[in-house]
RODO-2510 file (C-alpha; in nm, 4 decimals, decimal comma):
residues 652
     n   res          X          Y          Z
     1     m    10,7643     7,1987     8,7412
     2     s    11,0983     7,1149     8,5818
     3     s    10,9944     7,2728     8,2496
     4     r    10,9287     7,6133     8,4215
     5     i    11,2702     7,7517     8,4023
     6     l    11,3748     8,1352     8,4041
     7     a    11,7075     8,2275     8,2452
     8     g    11,7988     7,8635     8,2119
     9     r    11,8700     7,8129     8,5762
    10     y    11,5895     7,9279     8,8126
    11     e    11,3018     7,6810     8,8611
    12     l    10,9946     7,8631     8,9616
    13     l    10,8270     7,6627     9,2501
    14     e    10,5421     7,8715     9,3746
    15     k    10,3951     8,2180     9,4041
    16     i    10,4666     8,3635     9,7469
    17     g    10,3667     8,7304     9,7170
    18     e    10,2429     9,0033     9,4919
    19     g    10,2642     9,3848     9,5104
    20     g    10,1846     9,6827     9,3064
    21     m    10,4861     9,6392     9,0825
    22     a    10,5984     9,2639     9,0989
    23     v    10,5039     8,9150     9,1568
    24     v    10,7377     8,7327     9,3865
    25     y    10,8198     8,3533     9,3492
    26     k    11,0026     8,0929     9,5528
    27     a    11,2519     7,9395     9,3202
    28     r    11,5450     7,6948     9,3150
    29     c    11,8772     7,7931     9,1624
    30     r    11,9746     7,4762     8,9774
    31     l    12,3294     7,6175     8,9338
    32     l    12,3964     7,6670     9,3067
    33     n    12,1323     7,4349     9,4351
    34     r    11,9755     7,6812     9,6849
    35     y    11,6310     7,8337     9,7293
    36     v    11,5918     8,1942     9,6323
    37     a    11,3161     8,4521     9,5984
    38     i    11,2495     8,6039     9,2432
    39     k    11,0696     8,9242     9,1851
    40     i    10,9367     8,9659     8,8316
    41     l    10,8356     9,3073     8,7235
    42     k    10,4673     9,3356     8,6115
    43     p    10,4151     9,3802     8,2350
    44     e    10,2721     9,7312     8,2648
    45     f    10,6122     9,8589     8,3815
    46     t    10,8023     9,6910     8,1066
    47     k    10,6979     9,9494     7,8366
    48     d    10,8535    10,2435     8,0213
    49     l    11,2103    10,2551     7,9078
    50     k    11,3040    10,5325     8,1476
    51     f    11,1652    10,3197     8,4360
    52     i    11,3367    10,0129     8,3159
    53     e    11,6805    10,1836     8,2941
    54     s    11,6346    10,3262     8,6580
    55     f    11,5212     9,9769     8,7673
    56     r    11,8252     9,8159     8,6065
    57     r    12,0719    10,0782     8,7422
    58     e    11,9456    10,0924     9,1007
    59     s    11,9095     9,7048     9,1164
    60     q    12,2666     9,6559     9,0136
    61     s    12,3807     9,9179     9,2714
    62     a    12,1818     9,7586     9,5452
    63     a    12,3358     9,4165     9,4449
    64     s    12,6714     9,5484     9,5636
    65     l    12,5478     9,5869     9,9150
    66     s    12,6307     9,2821    10,1553
    67     h    12,5135     9,3498    10,5064
    68     p    12,3421     9,1284    10,7698
    69     n    12,0494     9,3650    10,7845
    70     i    11,9995     9,4016    10,4059
    71     v    11,8236     9,1381    10,2006
    72     n    12,1008     9,0239     9,9543
    73     i    12,0420     9,0531     9,5942
    74     y    12,2073     8,7710     9,3929
    75     d    12,1207     8,8405     9,0298
    76     v    11,9414     9,1058     8,8096
    77     g    11,8451     9,0134     8,4633
    78     k    11,5979     9,0095     8,1701
    79     e    11,4508     8,7257     7,9550
    80     g    11,2379     8,8495     7,6707
    81     n    11,0496     9,1348     7,8281
    82     i    11,0646     8,9835     8,1710
    83     y    11,2811     9,1809     8,4087
    84     y    11,3620     9,0087     8,7395
    85     i    11,5652     9,0297     9,0467
    86     v    11,6915     8,7233     9,2378
    87     m    11,7400     8,7677     9,5991
    88     e    11,7773     8,6089     9,9341
    89     l    11,4787     8,3998    10,0469
    90     i    11,3771     8,5061    10,3949
    91     e    11,1854     8,2738    10,6084
    92     g    10,9950     8,5007    10,8483
    93     q    10,7329     8,7766    10,8236
    94     v    10,6970     9,1313    10,6891
    95     l    10,7096     9,4017    10,9640
    96     s    10,3927     9,5582    10,8568
    97     d    10,2080     9,2299    10,9008
    98     l    10,3659     9,1972    11,2494
    99     i    10,2263     9,5383    11,3424
   100     k     9,8767     9,4429    11,2259
   101     k     9,8966     9,1220    11,4025
   102     e    10,0438     9,2169    11,7393
   103     g     9,9807     9,5992    11,7558
   104     p    10,2264     9,8296    11,9298
   105     m    10,5730     9,6740    12,0249
   106     e    10,7131     9,6859    12,3638
   107     y    10,9727     9,9629    12,3298
   108     h    11,2972     9,7627    12,3872
   109     k    11,2012     9,5413    12,0866
   110     a    11,1027     9,8456    11,8761
   111     v    11,4270    10,0162    11,9427
   112     e    11,6233     9,6941    11,8538
   113     v    11,4403     9,6606    11,5127
   114     t    11,5058    10,0351    11,4475
   115     k    11,8802    10,0074    11,5419
   116     q    11,9319     9,7188    11,2969
   117     i    11,7672     9,9064    11,0005
   118     a    11,9715    10,2130    11,1035
   119     l    12,2748    10,0096    11,0566
   120     a    12,1504     9,8900    10,7205
   121     l    12,0850    10,2439    10,6067
   122     s    12,4164    10,3615    10,7283
   123     f    12,5948    10,1028    10,5258
   124     a    12,3862    10,1930    10,2204
   125     h    12,4487    10,5603    10,2568
   126     k    12,8286    10,5113    10,2881
   127     n    12,7885    10,3238     9,9520
   128     h    12,6149    10,6348     9,8123
   129     i    12,2687    10,4568     9,7802
   130     i    11,9527    10,6145     9,9318
   131     h    11,6719    10,3934     9,9820
   132     r    11,3810    10,6542     9,9428
   133     d    11,1077    10,4178    10,0561
   134     v    11,1891    10,3028    10,4060
   135     k    10,8539    10,1659    10,5482
   136     p    10,7337     9,8386    10,7403
   137     d    10,6369     9,6856    10,4079
   138     n    10,9944     9,6794    10,2951
   139     i    11,1399     9,5416    10,6325
   140     l    11,1386     9,1665    10,6975
   141     i    11,1819     9,0014    11,0300
   142     t    11,3481     8,6596    11,0249
   143     r    11,2443     8,3632    11,2430
   144     e    11,5567     8,4470    11,4569
   145     g    11,4385     8,8148    11,4987
   146     t    11,6916     8,9759    11,2663
   147     a    11,5531     9,2854    11,0778
   148     k    11,6364     9,3104    10,7139
   149     i    11,5432     9,5830    10,4729
   150     t    11,4682     9,5192    10,1079
   151     d    11,3532     9,6781     9,7815
   152     f    11,6480     9,9143     9,7245
   153     g    11,6111     9,8483     9,3599
   154     i    11,2444     9,9382     9,2918
   155     a    11,1759    10,1878     9,5705
   156     k    11,0803    10,4507     9,3137
   157     a    10,8054    10,2524     9,1377
   158     v    10,4575    10,3881     9,1310
   159     n    10,1589    10,2729     9,3225
   160     t     9,8497    10,4226     9,4918
   161     g    10,0367    10,5068     9,8060
   162     t    10,3040    10,7279     9,6353
   163     i    10,3479    11,0776     9,5198
   164     v    10,5068    11,1542     9,1819
   165     g    10,7474    11,4438     9,1319
   166     n    10,7988    11,6767     8,8370
   167     t    11,0008    11,4349     8,6377
   168     g    10,7736    11,1323     8,6985
   169     t    11,0033    10,9809     8,9510
   170     v    10,8470    10,8605     9,2743
   171     m    10,9363    11,0435     9,5912
   172     g    10,8315    10,7730     9,8490
   173     s    10,5324    10,6017    10,0185
   174     v    10,3062    10,8891    10,1398
   175     h    10,2722    10,7875    10,5091
   176     y    10,6493    10,7562    10,5542
   177     f    10,8083    11,0113    10,3334
   178     s    10,9728    11,3340    10,4296
   179     p    10,8458    11,6902    10,3785
   180     e    11,1187    11,7490    10,1208
   181     q    10,9894    11,4429     9,9257
   182     a    10,6475    11,6000     9,9507
   183     r    10,7688    11,9160     9,8037
   184     g    10,9758    11,7385     9,5291
   185     g    11,2916    11,8924     9,6877
   186     y    11,6458    11,7589     9,7395
   187     v    11,6350    11,4151     9,8840
   188     d    11,9542    11,2787    10,0702
   189     e    12,0399    11,0446    10,3540
   190     k    11,8220    11,2488    10,6075
   191     s    11,5106    11,1751    10,4075
   192     d    11,5757    10,7985    10,4979
   193     i    11,6196    10,8865    10,8581
   194     y    11,2908    11,0759    10,8666
   195     s    11,1190    10,7701    10,7328
   196     l    11,2870    10,5388    10,9851
   197     g    11,1704    10,7854    11,2534
   198     i    10,8134    10,7360    11,1248
   199     v    10,8656    10,3633    11,1263
   200     l    10,9811    10,3772    11,4988
   201     y    10,6709    10,5953    11,5841
   202     e    10,4383    10,3371    11,4383
   203     l    10,6189    10,0465    11,6023
   204     l    10,5650    10,2067    11,9473
   205     t    10,2144    10,3361    11,8907
   206     g    10,0527    10,1018    11,6204
   207     r     9,9655    10,4046    11,4073
   208     v    10,1275    10,6434    11,1624
   209     p    10,1528    11,0086    11,2741
   210     f     9,9801    11,1478    10,9697
   211     d     9,6772    10,9920    10,8044
   212     a     9,3932    11,1195    10,5793
   213     e     9,1630    11,0259    10,3026
   214     n     9,3930    11,0746    10,0169
   215     p     9,7741    11,0733     9,9625
   216     v     9,7951    11,4549     9,8753
   217     a     9,6360    11,5399    10,2133
   218     v     9,8838    11,3206    10,4002
   219     a    10,1708    11,4843    10,2131
   220     l    10,0533    11,8323    10,3111
   221     m    10,0454    11,7057    10,6695
   222     h    10,4075    11,6036    10,6524
   223     m    10,4894    11,9463    10,5272
   224     n    10,2763    12,1674    10,7655
   225     d    10,1354    11,9749    11,0676
   226     d    10,2990    11,9264    11,3966
   227     m    10,3293    11,5637    11,4964
   228     v    10,1508    11,4296    11,8063
   229     p    10,4283    11,3094    12,0350
   230     p    10,4142    10,9334    12,0751
   231     s    10,3819    10,9632    12,4564
   232     q    10,0390    11,0919    12,3882
   233     y     9,9466    10,7493    12,2786
   234     v    10,1846    10,5293    12,4882
   235     a    10,2092    10,5656    12,8663
   236     q    10,5549    10,5636    13,0317
   237     l    10,7596    10,6124    12,7279
   238     p    11,1259    10,6992    12,7820
   239     a    11,1771    11,0752    12,7274
   240     d    11,5038    11,0108    12,5452
   241     l    11,3228    10,7758    12,3085
   242     e    11,0477    11,0359    12,2238
   243     n    11,3255    11,3022    12,1653
   244     i    11,5007    11,0686    11,9200
   245     i    11,1815    11,0304    11,7232
   246     m    11,1142    11,3949    11,7284
   247     k    11,4566    11,4828    11,6070
   248     a    11,4673    11,2173    11,3339
   249     t    11,1307    11,3536    11,1981
   250     n    11,2084    11,7205    11,2256
   251     k    11,0528    11,9026    10,9148
   252     y    11,3956    12,0599    10,8479
   253     q    11,6629    11,8234    10,7159
   254     i    11,9460    12,0102    10,8933
   255     n    11,7825    11,9568    11,2270
   256     r    11,7693    11,5689    11,1948
   257     f    12,0420    11,3302    11,2801
   258     k    12,3351    11,4040    11,0488
   259     t    12,3792    11,0287    10,9798
   260     a    12,2074    10,6967    11,0372
   261     d    12,5149    10,6097    11,2468
   262     e    12,4324    10,9064    11,4840
   263     m    12,0721    10,7874    11,5187
   264     y    12,2000    10,4366    11,5877
   265     h    12,4282    10,5698    11,8748
   266     a    12,1578    10,7822    12,0166
   267     l    11,9214    10,4693    12,0504
   268     s    12,2205    10,2692    12,1796
   269     n    12,3064    10,5170    12,4483
   270     m    11,9556    10,6545    12,5404
   271     n    11,8388    10,6831    12,9015
   272     y    11,5393    10,4364    12,9747
   273     h    11,3941    10,6609    13,2507
   274     l    11,0178    10,6677    13,1868
   275     t    10,7958    10,9655    13,1160
   276     a    10,4331    10,9694    13,2112
   277     g    10,2336    11,0859    12,9153
   278     p     9,8600    11,1072    12,8781
   279     g     9,8750    10,7568    12,7381
   280     n     9,5665    10,7548    12,5301
   281     g     9,6795    10,4145    12,3979
   282     t     9,6955    10,0901    12,5883
   283     k     9,9370    10,1228    12,8866
   284     q    10,2568     9,9240    12,8541
   285     t    10,4380     9,7685    13,1535
   286     f    10,8049     9,6917    13,1300
   287     d    11,0594     9,4978    13,3385
   288     a    11,3134     9,7050    13,5238
   289     t    11,6090     9,4936    13,3777
   290     r    11,6223     9,2703    13,0758
   291     v    11,8829     9,1097    12,8457
   292     m    11,8685     9,2788    12,5025
   293     a    11,8941     9,1138    12,1686
   294     a    12,2180     9,1963    11,9842
   295     v    12,1998     9,3570    11,6384
   296     n    12,2676     9,0328    11,4603
   297     g    11,9806     8,8688    11,6261
   298     t    12,1658     8,6741    11,9068
   299     t    12,1285     8,7493    12,2730
   300     g    12,3753     8,7970    12,5395
   301     t    12,3823     8,6788    12,8971
   302     v    12,5773     8,8084    13,1882
   303     q    12,7779     8,5577    13,3827
   304     k    12,9741     8,6238    13,7031
   305     e    13,2985     8,5029    13,5596
   306     n    13,2813     8,7249    13,2594
   307     t    13,2461     9,0485    13,4551
   308     e    13,6034     9,1579    13,4002
   309     e    13,5915     9,0600    13,0325
   310     l    13,2713     9,2658    12,9787
   311     i    13,4247     9,5729    13,1524
   312     g    13,7394     9,5328    12,9312
   313     d    13,5230     9,5162    12,6237
   314     m    13,3551     9,8377    12,7121
   315     r    13,6848    10,0033    12,7884
   316     k    13,8032     9,9174    12,4354
   317     k    13,4735    10,0353    12,2809
   318     n    13,4933    10,3765    12,4714
   319     k    13,8492    10,4172    12,3444
   320     k    13,7447    10,3657    11,9909
   321     e    13,4748    10,6257    12,0289
   322     n    13,7396    10,8786    12,1645
   323     k    13,5633    10,9294    12,4946
   324     p    13,7705    11,0991    12,7818
   325     k    13,9687    10,8794    13,0002
   326     k    13,7719    10,9831    13,3069
   327     r    13,4432    10,8697    13,1504
   328     v    13,5938    10,5241    13,0735
   329     k    13,6657    10,4820    13,4382
   330     i    13,3259    10,5945    13,5376
   331     n    13,1615    10,3569    13,2808
   332     k    13,3596    10,0715    13,4298
   333     v    13,2249    10,1451    13,7765
   334     k    12,8681    10,1814    13,6387
   335     v    12,9027     9,8510    13,4608
   336     a    13,0443     9,6762    13,7700
   337     a    12,7536     9,8129    13,9936
   338     i    12,4948     9,7008    13,7406
   339     i    12,6338     9,3554    13,7108
   340     l    12,6690     9,3091    14,0804
   341     a    12,3035     9,4161    14,1086
   342     l    12,2009     9,1644    13,8508
   343     l    12,3897     8,8839    14,0121
   344     f    12,3225     8,9417    14,3724
   345     a    11,9933     9,1544    14,3499
   346     i    12,1364     9,4336    14,5731
   347     p    11,8435     9,6772    14,6492
   348     a    12,0881     9,9513    14,7047
   349     s    12,2192     9,9461    14,3437
   350     h    12,0332    10,2670    14,2755
   351     f    12,2236    10,4540    14,5464
   352     i    12,5567    10,3009    14,4195
   353     l    12,4888    10,4392    14,0786
   354     t    12,3724    10,7730    14,1994
   355     a    12,7014    10,8033    14,3991
   356     v    12,9260    10,7087    14,1203
   357     e    12,7551    10,9386    13,8710
   358     g    12,8658    11,2407    14,0612
   359     i    13,2400    11,1454    14,0426
   360     g    13,4106    11,3963    13,8055
   361     a    13,0886    11,4441    13,5930
   362     a    12,9853    11,7809    13,4518
   363     k    12,6592    11,9310    13,5807
   364     e    12,3543    11,8453    13,3705
   365     v    12,0963    12,1175    13,2787
   366     t    11,7688    12,1223    13,0941
   367     v    11,7699    12,2954    12,7496
   368     p    11,5364    12,6013    12,7503
   369     d    11,3026    12,6862    12,4506
   370     v    11,4720    12,9652    12,2541
   371     t    11,2536    12,9607    11,9446
   372     g    11,1064    13,2925    11,8695
   373     m    11,3780    13,4779    12,0360
   374     t    11,6644    13,6653    11,8482
   375     v    12,0144    13,5268    11,8555
   376     e    12,1234    13,7863    12,1055
   377     e    11,8294    13,6890    12,3482
   378     a    11,8992    13,3265    12,3008
   379     t    12,2684    13,3739    12,3700
   380     d    12,1909    13,5532    12,6978
   381     e    11,9317    13,3004    12,8066
   382     l    12,1613    13,0061    12,7336
   383     a    12,4611    13,1689    12,9127
   384     k    12,2608    13,1642    13,2329
   385     l    12,2860    12,7750    13,2133
   386     n    12,6488    12,7826    13,0915
   387     l    12,5416    12,6816    12,7417
   388     k    12,6614    12,8203    12,4164
   389     c    12,4565    12,9391    12,1091
   390     e    12,5650    12,8987    11,7516
   391     v    12,3751    12,9817    11,4330
   392     r    12,3627    12,6853    11,1866
   393     d    12,1485    12,8190    10,9056
   394     e    11,9183    13,0862    10,7723
   395     v    11,5797    12,9614    10,6572
   396     s    11,2606    13,1045    10,5054
   397     s    10,9659    13,1096    10,7466
   398     k    10,6051    13,2281    10,7545
   399     e    10,5697    13,1795    11,1219
   400     f    10,8678    13,3674    11,2461
   401     d    10,9846    13,7244    11,1638
   402     a    11,3353    13,7737    11,0227
   403     g    11,5985    13,7379    11,2851
   404     e    11,3841    13,5198    11,5121
   405     i    11,4986    13,1520    11,5875
   406     v    11,2869    12,8992    11,4051
   407     s    11,4276    12,5801    11,5516
   408     q    11,6957    12,4424    11,7790
   409     d    11,9048    12,1329    11,8186
   410     p    11,8876    11,9864    12,0853
   411     v    11,5146    12,0596    12,1306
   412     a    11,3856    12,2239    12,4486
   413     e    11,3439    11,9987    12,7686
   414     m    11,6437    11,7765    12,6721
   415     t    11,9086    11,7172    12,9242
   416     v    12,2678    11,8179    12,8239
   417     k    12,6056    11,8862    13,0091
   418     e    12,7075    12,2369    13,0916
   419     g    12,9215    12,3953    12,8157
   420     f    12,7172    12,2263    12,5385
   421     t    12,6462    12,4069    12,2120
   422     i    12,2814    12,4657    12,1095
   423     y    12,2564    12,5044    11,7316
   424     v    11,9796    12,7284    11,5972
   425     n    11,8299    12,8035    11,2627
   426     v    11,7292    13,1626    11,2075
   427     s    11,4343    13,2978    11,0044
   428     k    11,5150    13,5136    10,7110
   429     g    11,1452    13,5933    10,6786
   430     v    10,9110    13,4991    10,3810
   431     a    11,0916    13,4593    10,0700
   432     a    11,0312    13,7768     9,8631
   433     r    10,9577    13,6013     9,5356
   434     g    10,9387    13,2429     9,4112
   435     t    10,8786    13,0596     9,0791
   436     i    10,5360    12,9418     8,9978
   437     p    10,5431    12,5827     8,8945
   438     n    10,4366    12,4663     8,5483
   439     v    10,1156    12,2569     8,6037
   440     v    10,0027    12,2376     8,2360
   441     n     9,9276    11,8723     8,1340
   442     r     9,8943    11,7670     8,4936
   443     t     9,5720    11,6446     8,6681
   444     s     9,3856    11,9195     8,8535
   445     s     9,4627    11,7515     9,1918
   446     d     9,8346    11,7281     9,1239
   447     a     9,8259    12,0959     8,9989
   448     k     9,6689    12,2082     9,3294
   449     f     9,9161    12,0252     9,5304
   450     m    10,2106    12,1662     9,3483
   451     i    10,0878    12,5286     9,3494
   452     e    10,0226    12,5077     9,7431
   453     s    10,3508    12,3258     9,8037
   454     y    10,5376    12,6126     9,6260
   455     g    10,3660    12,8693     9,8600
   456     f    10,1008    12,9991     9,6029
   457     t     9,7299    12,9980     9,6125
   458     v     9,4811    12,8244     9,3713
   459     g     9,2271    13,0620     9,2289
   460     d     8,9466    13,0131     8,9796
   461     i     8,9273    12,6704     8,8034
   462     k     8,7426    12,6901     8,4784
   463     t     8,6557    12,4076     8,2418
   464     e     8,6337    12,3702     7,8587
   465     n     8,6417    12,0984     7,6004
   466     s     8,9656    12,0108     7,4474
   467     d     9,1633    11,7188     7,2927
   468     l     9,3267    11,6631     7,6347
   469     p     9,1772    11,4037     7,8575
   470     k     8,9258    11,5008     8,1269
   471     d     9,0578    11,6723     8,4344
   472     i     9,3957    11,7726     8,2746
   473     v     9,5128    12,1315     8,3077
   474     i     9,4991    12,3111     7,9740
   475     r     9,6236    12,6603     8,0771
   476     q     9,7341    12,8396     8,3900
   477     t     9,7592    13,2196     8,4756
   478     p    10,0240    13,3339     8,5524
   479     a    10,2254    13,0938     8,3390
   480     g    10,4634    12,8410     8,4786
   481     e    10,8260    12,9449     8,5587
   482     t    10,6955    13,3022     8,6233
   483     e    10,8579    13,4871     8,9181
   484     a    10,5894    13,6043     9,1758
   485     a    10,5380    13,6821     9,5339
   486     p    10,4267    13,4045     9,7750
   487     g    10,0498    13,3694     9,7961
   488     t    10,0059    13,4789     9,4316
   489     v     9,6772    13,3481     9,2961
   490     v     9,7035    13,0969     9,0098
   491     d     9,3991    13,0400     8,7968
   492     l     9,3519    12,7176     8,5968
   493     v     9,1616    12,6009     8,3003
   494     v     9,0803    12,2322     8,3062
   495     s     8,9754    11,9910     8,0186
   496     l     8,6370    11,8443     8,0008
   497     g     8,7591    11,6129     7,7233
   498     k     8,6465    11,6306     7,3623
   499     a     8,3118    11,7864     7,2752
   500     i     8,0377    11,5188     7,2524
   501     e     7,9603    11,4647     6,8798
   502     q     7,6174    11,3033     6,8115
   503     v     7,4683    11,1436     6,5017
   504     p     7,1167    11,0153     6,4179
   505     m     7,0604    10,6458     6,4749
   506     p     7,0074    10,4595     6,1495
   507     n     6,7264    10,2162     6,0911
   508     l     6,8637     9,8595     6,1002
   509     m     6,5350     9,6731     6,1157
   510     g     6,5215     9,3839     5,8522
   511     m     6,8960     9,3927     5,7762
   512     d     7,1186     9,1063     5,8389
   513     v     7,4098     9,1334     6,0857
   514     d     7,6748     9,2209     5,8406
   515     a     7,4686     9,4933     5,6796
   516     a     7,3703     9,6345     6,0218
   517     r     7,7404     9,6408     6,1280
   518     t     7,8389     9,8254     5,8060
   519     e     7,5429    10,0850     5,8467
   520     l     7,6573    10,1571     6,2066
   521     e     8,0149    10,2095     6,1066
   522     k     7,9177    10,4646     5,8350
   523     k     7,7734    10,6779     6,1259
   524     g     8,0755    10,6314     6,3403
   525     l     7,8917    10,3813     6,5651
   526     s     7,9746    10,0128     6,6283
   527     l     7,7891     9,6905     6,6777
   528     g     7,7324     9,5874     7,0377
   529     a     7,5841     9,2577     7,1731
   530     v     7,3824     9,0541     6,9197
   531     g     7,0923     8,8606     7,0695
   532     y     6,8625     8,6017     6,9189
   533     e     6,4885     8,5511     6,9699
   534     m     6,1940     8,3832     6,7845
   535     s     5,9948     8,6150     6,5580
   536     t     5,7299     8,5422     6,2837
   537     a     5,7279     8,9173     6,1852
   538     y     6,0977     8,9190     6,0583
   539     a     6,2724     8,6631     5,8501
   540     q     6,5292     8,4384     6,0057
   541     n     6,8758     8,6093     6,0607
   542     t     6,7451     8,9647     6,0153
   543     v     6,7448     9,2483     6,2686
   544     m     6,4061     9,2425     6,4671
   545     w     6,4998     9,4927     6,7382
   546     q     6,7536     9,7703     6,7991
   547     q     6,8679     9,9359     7,1177
   548     n     6,7986    10,2884     6,9981
   549     e     6,5111    10,4223     6,7960
   550     p     6,5866    10,5315     6,4372
   551     g     6,6617    10,9069     6,4201
   552     t     6,7591    10,9371     6,7836
   553     l     7,0785    11,1476     6,8363
   554     i     7,3376    10,9380     7,0030
   555     e     7,7121    10,9911     7,0820
   556     v     7,9650    10,8902     6,8196
   557     g     8,1383    10,5687     6,9209
   558     t     7,8343    10,4239     7,0933
   559     k     7,7954    10,0423     7,0744
   560     v     7,4530     9,9549     6,9676
   561     n     7,2898     9,6202     7,0696
   562     i     7,0558     9,4336     6,8416
   563     k     6,8427     9,1186     6,8331
   564     v     6,8131     8,8889     6,5347
   565     s     6,5188     8,6692     6,4525
   566     t     6,5446     8,2960     6,4645
   567     g     6,2215     8,2610     6,2670
   568     d     5,9869     8,0155     6,4236
   569     q     6,2597     7,8262     6,5981
   570     p     6,3742     7,9037     6,9589
   571     a     6,7252     8,0424     7,0253
   572     g     6,9758     7,8136     7,1827
   573     s     7,3220     7,8301     7,3290
   574     k     7,6004     7,5941     7,2595
   575     a     7,9410     7,5486     7,4347
   576     i     8,2263     7,6125     7,1917
   577     p     8,5825     7,4757     7,2375
   578     l     8,8773     7,7235     7,1869
   579     t     9,2322     7,6048     7,1572
   580     l     9,4950     7,8542     7,2906
   581     d     9,8326     7,8085     7,1360
   582     f    10,0980     7,9265     7,4030
   583     g    10,3696     7,9166     7,1287
   584     r    10,2389     8,2644     7,0183
   585     a    10,3595     8,4091     7,3571
   586     n    10,6730     8,6316     7,3498
   587     n    10,8013     8,5275     7,6918
   588     e    10,8198     8,2117     7,8972
   589     v    10,6079     8,3590     8,1853
   590     f    10,3122     8,5566     8,0549
   591     y     9,9685     8,6738     8,1540
   592     l     9,6491     8,5295     7,9858
   593     t     9,3275     8,7476     7,9569
   594     v     9,0183     8,6209     7,7772
   595     v     8,7315     8,8676     7,7046
   596     i     8,3810     8,7650     7,5649
   597     s     8,1369     9,0140     7,4258
   598     d     7,7832     8,8735     7,3672
   599     e     7,4164     8,9550     7,4158
   600     s     7,4698     8,9690     7,7908
   601     g     7,7384     9,2322     7,7619
   602     v     8,1204     9,2403     7,7897
   603     r     8,2908     9,0247     8,0538
   604     t     8,6391     8,9012     8,1312
   605     i     8,6300     8,5195     8,1931
   606     i     9,0114     8,5041     8,2480
   607     n     9,1799     8,8018     8,4061
   608     r     9,5684     8,8113     8,3908
   609     e     9,6139     8,4528     8,4842
   610     q     9,9832     8,3655     8,4757
   611     k    10,0826     8,0942     8,2160
   612     f    10,3901     7,9373     8,0959
   613     k    10,4839     7,9156     7,7294
   614     s    10,6486     7,5729     7,7793
   615     d    10,3014     7,4172     7,8625
   616     g    10,2251     7,4225     7,5016
   617     s     9,8528     7,4856     7,4787
   618     e     9,5171     7,4869     7,6661
   619     v     9,1556     7,4243     7,5488
   620     l     8,8856     7,6605     7,6813
   621     s     8,5113     7,5865     7,6742
   622     l     8,3303     7,9018     7,5829
   623     s     7,9629     7,9705     7,6623
   624     g     7,7388     8,2772     7,6198
   625     d     7,4246     8,4360     7,4700
   626     g     7,3637     8,4894     7,1092
   627     a     7,6454     8,6151     6,8970
   628     g     7,9432     8,8277     6,9790
   629     t     8,3300     8,8145     6,9880
   630     v     8,6002     8,6510     7,1858
   631     k     8,9349     8,8260     7,2366
   632     v     9,2614     8,6470     7,3637
   633     i     9,5458     8,8526     7,5099
   634     f     9,8968     8,7467     7,6009
   635     d    10,0500     9,0102     7,8311
   636     n     9,9349     9,3281     7,6555
   637     d     9,9224     9,1900     7,3069
   638     v     9,5958     9,0652     7,1306
   639     v     9,6903     8,7360     6,9803
   640     m     9,3417     8,6163     6,8657
   641     e     9,0088     8,7851     6,8047
   642     k     8,7294     8,5676     6,6511
   643     s     8,3541     8,6081     6,5956
   644     v     8,1398     8,3676     6,7869
   645     d     7,7834     8,2528     6,7484
   646     f     7,6617     8,0618     7,0614
   647     n     7,3338     7,9774     6,8853
   648     t     7,4971     7,7871     6,6004
   649     g     7,8275     7,6959     6,7682
   650     v     8,0273     7,8527     6,4995
   651     l     8,3626     8,0262     6,5815
   652     n     8,5481     8,2133     6,2990
***
């Protein structure tokens, strides 16, 4: 173990995880004598200079974040072509694993986890860093119950659960990303808030709100489909909690919480009165009163002698939040009543709270639904409840005519005080014209997604042979960057790949192996597997059988298998030793791949097995059928390719 050192100081101890982009190791920092986690970027991402630069820049920015709910980054570096991040080692479990193991969370616990991540995002946003990939896989829960978010540095890397934008940058993980990410639009702090709302939805219901067979379909659902309220799956969910989720996941950025702080305060001050939804999921039961875990993972207990101190602390907190003096006094009475009820189990505590809530408080009213109304109609309707109406923005809409209200904040059925202002977004109708996206050189599925996302319609899709790979768009009509009305039909021509070129199969019978190989190469063909069998009709070491009959038309580039005569002696198979010299590796940590091609076909006997250059060497024992080749690959570089004859045991 002591020889396996990265950057001269990090002793790699054991592999503890692997994702689509990186391998994670537990390691010991010799310099500071502490355990850390090290993420090493996989080799396939080290060839993309643009990705590496983004990876380095964002990792260094994330390293400046020091917060109890963010996994600390200690170091970012490079050794050879190994790119790595050294970070805090968390002893706990990933939130996604917790959801799979335990299912839906009790809502108090789900709220506490969400509040902690909201605090982390707030801190990052204030430092001008947007996460872009908030999801349970990137949230760790320590053994003490503290939630920590990670992967600020590589949130934009590509895997099968992501959608890629016009510039090749990743917009987020498909089940959690926002409508603007799906559209390839402007991403800001509210995009993280949307993703956090989806996470909270999953914590409460055990499922994501949108799911389908492929990422593109899920992306379209984020853009177009209404979310099923979580109360449809969870019985007795607090109405305020559902409203918070629906606001955080509003399809319009402007209608979400303005900041992560605002979402945190909404969760902290929510009313826990329950609402009885259909409850298609398992019904949850909750205690009427419980001691909540603090954000830092510790718990608080209420003692009788601390009553005045607690009231004093809340008074200071209310002053900091600039709340009216009258409300401070009311909160003090409420707190005192609750503490007395907890300490002495007074059954009448409900009546005490009901009485004190009426002292000097403004009347509460239920917000009506004003969507579809004009601003004048909405103003009159809201005035009946002593509420105000204010236009926030004008937006394009297919559903609502120009001048009609598209959305409102707060949403209908929420409870507010008289005099509250209801902000509305007003439709300016369907945009008269838009710009058709350029989808040439994209896959047909990506092209369809982009065209529909921009409000246009996919028309005829024709195919033809070309030098482009199969399924890549060759042409489009109208051309990209053309101004056109929404709904305009865009026709595509998609590549079938190069036209198949065929050549007549040569006659190899009676040739030796080298002559057969040369003859095949003249025709643009190649030698495939070479087998050996007894034959009295053909001389030893001459071709006695070929896969394709002479004169048959076959595709250029085809590998042709043959069998070679061993004369009157039976064919054998010998194990052959092969010494691998690790000194030929470019990096200390590298991936070993060994591929054998013989009479049985092509097979990989070692597939990207991690090795260490400092181990020196390793001897493999090769076995197979007939003759063929063995290829040795370090990372992505072929370091050895030899011919092998398992009949004679010769390797050269």
